[in-house]
N, C-alpha and C positions, 0 to 999 in steps of 0.2 A: 495444559499447565505443566505436565510432566515433560513434554518435549522442550518447552522453554527452559525449564530447570536443567535438563540434560545439556542443552545448547550452552547455557551460561556456565555450567560446570566444565564443559570442554574448552570454552574460552579462557576460563580461569587456569586450567591445567596446562593448556597449550596456547598461549596468546598469539594472535595473528601478527603479521608484519605491520610495520608502521603504515605502509601504503594501503594494505587491506583494511586496516582500522580506519583510515581516513575515508575510504570509499564507503564503509559501513556507516560511519557517522554522517556523511553527506546524504546517503540514502535515507537515514532516519530523520534528518533535518528536513528533507524534502517532503517526506510523508507527514510529518507533524505540521509543516507549513501548509500543505494542501488541506489538512483537516481544519486548521485555524481559518483559512480563507473561506472554506465551505461553511463553517459554522457562523462566523461573524460578518463576513462581507457578502457571501453568496455568489452564485454564478450568474452570468447573463443567460437569457433564455436560449440563445443560439449555442451555448456550450453544454446544455443539459443533456444527459444521456438517459432518456426515458424510453421505456419499452414501446415499440410500435406494434400493434396487433397485426399478425400476418393474415392475409385473406385466406379463407378456407377454400380448399379445392372442392369442386362439385363432385358428389358421389355418383358413380355410374349405376 
């Protein structure tokens, strides 16, 4: 939480350029969009990133 407050304080004191601000807002919108899609629509099975167990190496 402290890191976020420090980041926000730095943005307040030294605002980014318009181009950098647009890039930050687009990245935030994409992240929020992904969360909303995952929460309400869901992903098809072929897009799921589930852990695949690795085969154990035989011990010598």
